[in-house]
LOLUMLO-512098 format. One record per residue (C-alpha): residue number from 1; residue in three letters; x, y, z. Coordinates in steps of 0.25 Angstrom, whole numbers, always signed. Example, Ala and Ser with C-alpha at 12.3 -4.5 7.8 and 13.67 -1.06 7.14 Angstrom:
# LOLUMLO-512098
{1,ALA,{+49,-18,+31}}
{2,SER,{+55,-4,+29}}
This chain:
# LOLUMLO-512098
{1,UNK,{+251,-248,-161}}
{2,UNK,{+260,-237,-156}}
{3,UNK,{+275,-239,-154}}
{4,UNK,{+281,-246,-142}}
{5,UNK,{+280,-236,-130}}
{6,UNK,{+294,-242,-125}}
{7,UNK,{+303,-242,-138}}
{8,UNK,{+294,-235,-148}}
{9,UNK,{+294,-247,-158}}
{10,UNK,{+282,-249,-167}}
{11,UNK,{+274,-261,-165}}
{12,UNK,{+263,-267,-174}}
{13,UNK,{+249,-266,-169}}
{14,UNK,{+247,-281,-165}}
{15,UNK,{+259,-281,-155}}
{16,UNK,{+257,-279,-140}}
{17,UNK,{+272,-279,-137}}
{18,UNK,{+283,-271,-143}}
{19,UNK,{+292,-279,-153}}
{20,UNK,{+305,-272,-149}}
{21,UNK,{+304,-270,-133}}
{22,UNK,{+292,-279,-130}}
{23,UNK,{+285,-268,-122}}
{24,UNK,{+270,-269,-122}}
{25,UNK,{+263,-260,-132}}
{26,UNK,{+252,-251,-128}}
{27,UNK,{+238,-256,-132}}
{28,UNK,{+230,-248,-142}}
{29,UNK,{+218,-240,-137}}
{30,UNK,{+205,-247,-140}}
{31,UNK,{+197,-240,-151}}
{32,UNK,{+186,-230,-148}}
{33,UNK,{+172,-235,-150}}
{34,UNK,{+166,-229,-162}}
{35,UNK,{+154,-219,-161}}
{36,UNK,{+140,-224,-166}}
{37,UNK,{+137,-218,-179}}
{38,UNK,{+126,-219,-189}}
{39,UNK,{+130,-216,-204}}
{40,UNK,{+142,-209,-198}}
{41,UNK,{+135,-199,-189}}
{42,UNK,{+135,-201,-173}}
{43,UNK,{+122,-206,-167}}
{44,UNK,{+119,-193,-161}}
{45,UNK,{+118,-186,-174}}
{46,UNK,{+107,-195,-179}}
{47,UNK,{+99,-193,-166}}
{48,UNK,{+100,-178,-168}}
{49,UNK,{+95,-179,-182}}
{50,UNK,{+84,-188,-178}}
{51,UNK,{+80,-178,-167}}
{52,UNK,{+81,-166,-176}}
{53,UNK,{+72,-172,-187}}
{54,UNK,{+62,-178,-177}}
{55,UNK,{+61,-164,-171}}
{56,UNK,{+59,-157,-184}}
{57,UNK,{+49,-167,-189}}
{58,UNK,{+41,-166,-176}}
{59,UNK,{+42,-151,-176}}
{60,UNK,{+36,-150,-190}}
{61,UNK,{+24,-158,-185}}
{62,UNK,{+22,-148,-174}}
{63,UNK,{+24,-136,-182}}
{64,UNK,{+15,-139,-193}}
{65,UNK,{+4,-141,-184}}
{66,UNK,{+1,-156,-188}}
{67,UNK,{-6,-162,-176}}
{68,UNK,{+1,-175,-172}}
{69,UNK,{-7,-188,-176}}
């Protein structure tokens, strides 16, 4: 918790009023939501890798001339 905006006195995190001047302390900002990750990488990286490998695998089938079953 920051210092009191009125008198500058430090206050513990669990207090809502300044212990010296009884001024209401500002509330802390809510935490930002965390991004969705898989094994430390964002989801878009995994989608890009999947599309890359799918495109290269399908490309190899069409380049080699093997007819689709």
